[in-house]
N, C-alpha and C positions, 0 to 999 in steps of 0.2 A: 610392508604393504605397497603395492602400486596406488594409483589414484582411484581406480574403480574399485578396489577392495576395501579402501579407506572411506569413500562414499557409501558403500554397502555398510559398513560397521556403523558408520553414523545413523544412516537411515534404519537399522536392526537394532540396534543399540539405545538409540535415544528416540524417544517419540515425539514427532513433530505435529504441532497443533493443526496446522493448515490441513494435514492430511488424515488424522484422527480424532480431532477435535478434543474435547475435555479430558480425556484419559493424559493427553501431554501438556496440560495446562499447570503451572506451578506459580502460586501467588508468593511474594516475598523475593527480597533481594539478598538473602544470605548465602545463596550459592553463587550468584554473581558476583558479591564481594569477595568471597573466599577464592573463587578462579582469578580474581583481578589482582587481589594479594599474591598469590602464587606467580603470575606473570610478571610481577614487579610495578603494578599500577600504571600500564601502558597509556590509559586515557590520560593520564596528567601531563603527557609530553606532547600535546598538541591542542590548540583549540577546537572549540566545536560549536555547532549550531544543534539545537534539539528539537525535534518537529513532532508534534502529535497531533491528534484529529481522527474524526471518522472517517470524512471523504478529502481527498486531494492531498493527503501528506506526500506522497511518492512523487506526483509531480511537482509540488512546490520545492521538495527536497532537490529534485534535479536542476530546477531554475536556479536556485540558491548556489548548488555545486558549479553549475557551468558560469555563471556570474563570478564566484570567487577564484574560479580557474582564470577566467578572462582578467583579473585583476593580478594576475601574475602569481598567484600562490600554487603551491602542491597541495591538492585537495583529496581526501578521502571520501566515501559515500557508502553508507549503511542502508539498505532497505530490505523490505521482506512483503511478500514472500517472493521468489524467484519463479519465473515462468518456466523454462525450459532447461537451466544449468544452474545448480548451485552456487556456482562462483558469482551469479549476477547480484548476489546480495552484498558482494564486497569488492569494491571499486577503487583504484588510485589512478586518477589524471587518465581516464577512459579505458584502462586494462582492469580487467578482473583480476582478482587474486589467482596466482598461477597453480596450476594442478600440483606441482612440487611444493608449493607453500602450504597448500591443505594437507598433504603428507605430511609435511614436516612439523605443522603443529599438532597434529594428532598424535604422531608418533613421539614426539617431545612432552605431550601433556596427558598421553593414554592413561597413566598410572592415577592420576588425580581426577580424570574424566571417571573413570571405573569405579573411583572411592566416591567422588560427589553425586554421581548420577545425575548430571544436569539434564535439563529439558535440552531438546534441539535447538530451540532458540536461544537459551543461554550459553550453549557452546558458543554458535555463531557469534553471538555479540563480543564474546571473549576471544574469538579467533579474528574478528573484524578490527578491535582495538589493537591486539598484538602485530596484525599485519600493517596497520596505519603507523606504528611506532617503527617496525621494521621498515618500513619506505620513506620515513622521515616526513610525513606530510606536516604541512603548516596549520591546515584546517581540517575538520571532520565533519561532515553533515550526516547526522544520525536521526534515522526516522524510527519513532516508537512502534514496536509491533502491537501491542494492544493496551488500551486505557493510558496508563502514564505512570502514576503513583508506585505501584508494583511491577513495573516492567523492566525487563533486565538492564535496558539502556539507561535507567534512571539514577546509575552510579556516578554519571558525569555530573559536574558543575559547568554548563554551557558558558559562552559568552552572550547569548540570547536565547532565550525560548519561543517556540512558535506554535500555536494552537490554531488549526486551520479551521475547524467548524465542530459542530456536534449534532449527531442525530442518533437514533436508536440502532444499536449494534451489539452483538455480545453481551445481551442484556444479563444473561446468567452468571456471568462474571462481573460485569461493571455496574449492574444496577438497572432497574424497571423503569426509571424515570429519566428524562433529559437533564434533571438537576443533578441526579446521583451520578450520572456518566460524565458531566462535566465537573463534577468535584474529583473523580479519579484522574482526568486529564490533566486538571489543574495542578495534580501532584508533581508535575515537571516543572513548576515555577519555583525557582530557587531564591534564596535571600540575596537582595540587592541585583538581580539579575533581570533585565528589562525583558518583557513578553509582549509580541505582538499576537493579537486575536485576529484571524482572517474574516470571520463573519460574525458580527453581532447578532443578538437575539434574545428579546426580553427574557425568555424563559431560563436564559444561563448567565448573562451578561453579569448579573451581581455575583454571582459564584466566584468568577475569575477576578472581578474587582476587588471582593473580601480577601482573595487568596495572595493577590498582589499587594494588598495593604498590610496584611499580615507579615508578609516579607519583605516589606520594605523596597518593592520593586516597582519600577515604572511600567504602566499597561499602556498598549496603543491598540486601538480597533483600526483595523486596515482599511475597512469599508467606509470609514468617517474620514480619511485621508482624501487629498488630491486624486484623481484617478490616473493609474499607470499609462504612458503613451505608447507602450510598444503592442506589438501583434505577436501572440504567441505561435511557436512553431507548432505545438500540438493543437489539433481540432478539438473542437468538444465545447458546448455552452460553458462548463465547468472551469475551464481552464483562463478564463476571464476573471474568476474569483481566484484561482491559484497564482496568476500573474500578480494581480494586486496584492496578495498576502506575500510573495516573494518580494515584490518592488519594495513594500514598505519595511519589511524585515532588512533587505539589503541597505536601505539608505539608513535603517538605525544602526548596521554595521560600519557605515562611513564608506560603503562601495561605490564607486563613481558611476555615473550615470551610464557611460559608455559601456562598462563592464556588465551592468544590470541589463542593458539592452541586448548585449550579446547572450546573455543566459537566459532571458526570456525568449528570444526570438531563434536560439539554436536547440534548447533543450527538448528532447524526446524521450519518451518512454513508450516501449511496446505494450500494445493491448489498450492505450488510452484512445479510444475514437479513431481506431486504426483501420485505414483501407486495405483490404485484402486482395480485391479485384476490383475493376472499374466496370466490367461488362459481363453480368449485372454488378450493379455496384454491390458490394459487399463488405461490411464493416463490422469489427469486433471492438468491444468495450468490456473491461472488469468491473464497472459499476455492478454491485451486488446487494445491496443494502436499499432499504426504502428510499432515502434520498437521492442516493447514486441512480437508481433506476426510475425514478421520477424524471431525473433531469435527461437520461437516455431517451426516454420515450418522447418528452417533449422535442428533443432534438430530431428523433426518428419522423415527427408529425411535420417537422419543416421540410420534409423532403419529397421530392417531385416523383413520385412511382406510381405505377397502376397496380401493384400487390406486393404485399411486405410477407417475405417469408422469415419467420423468428425461430432459430434454433437457439434453446434454451434448457439450462439444467441448473439445478440449486444443490446447496450443501443441506445434510440431513436435518439440521436445526433450524432452518429457516422458517420465519412466520409468512407461510403462504397468505394467510387472511390479509395481511398488510400488504403483501406485494402482488398478488394477483389482479386485485382492482385497478392498480396503477398501469398494467399492460394493455396495448393497443386491442380494442376488440375486432377491430376488421383485419387483423393478421391472421396468417395461416401458421400454425405452431409446430414445431417438430422437438417433440419433449425427448430429452436423452440425459445422460449421467456421464461425468468426468470420471476418469481412471483412478480414482482415489477412495480409500475406507470412507471417508465422511460424506460421500456424494448421496443425495436423496436417490432411491431407485427409480429408473425413468417412469415405471408403470403407475407408481405412486404418484408422482408429480404429474402425469397425464391424468389419471382418473380424477385428482382434485382440481386440475385446470379446467379439463371438460365439464366438470360438476359446477364450475364458477361460470360457465358459458363460454369457454374459449373453444375454438375449432383446430384440430390438428390429429397428430399421429404420433406414435411413440416408436422410437429406434435407440437401439441398444447402447451404441458408442458415438463419439461426437463425430469422427471420422464418416461414419455411416450416414449419420445425421445431415452432415454437411453436404455429402454426396447427393443425398436425397434432395436437399434443397436445391443443389444446381442442377438436378435434373426435372425439377418443377418450374423453375424460375425463368423467365424470358428476359430479353435485353432490357426492357424498361422497367423490371420488378427491382426490387433491393432484399437484400438476404442481410438480415442481422445475426450475429453469434455472442451469446453472453450470457448473463444471469448469475455466473460464477467466475471467479480467477481462474478455476480450474479448468472450464469449459475452453475459455480462451486459450489456456497452455496446452491443452490438446490439441486445439485447432491449428496453433503455430507449429506443431510437430509432424503435420500432415505432409 
């Protein structure tokens, strides 16, 4: 198979949670452990940092990755989901896994893939660890996909665990309270391995303290430490929290402040408060759960504009009763849907939003919705595109 055929095989054979939702979710580590054993336990060949959390784990991972590279190490980075290219998930020293590497992995392991029938995520984690070993990395920064305790990445024993924050998301899988969700994410805390908590909260701090005590692990709350002195390259109110978490985590790892500065001040992730155009100012952001959208809307409120055009789409399991009240009442909305099976139909979103008192219109695709916003907006207006990672992904391929 060539690369295109290999990717088609993976998408057609292995359900991807981000695109289809619940049918792709597999709880438990048995398949990941079986793949790991088949590959010769590649994750044992390098040091790692394991990062969980509801929001900010991708940006925090990128900062830690860049700082470790600045310290002189060869570093792998595993994140999810990707925006426009599958290979974004697996990176070594700023280079995505090669197309030939993807083909090689699938061809060499197709028999066990077909026998075990892993989820798309389980397969990509195995591929990442295989690639990191093949490239001879010193360190890997590994982002949890969902939760922590039963996440496929949780077969590793890292040098440091990091949990950025907790808010309600994926409640059908992780639990319907903050405490239950925190308990799932606390599952990445390993015996004797220190853990950094990015943002403390009376609702879940004790969950983490209890788990750390059970494991005999040092626990550090990043927001109780001296404030980090560097300016994040990524824009967005949330990045000061992510930079503080990364700063404290890297100090725990013994990384020099010069390398930490470079990591914080150079790390960039597409889709995080990204300016797409300057006139009219057009911004996209992947914030999609309650806390993420709250921060986005607070930051939009700080901008100086005459009118706000908000291009929005969500996934089908989104709790609109929690999300819609957060959205600015004075914006004009263009309701749309991403090009994935899991997207909420744009007419359904439009009706619920209008019933909630928002003003706007419904447009079938992201490209058409964005074109409509550009046609309406004047120079002093602002266009925002978001509500879902996949809305941003569709925008970035226009």
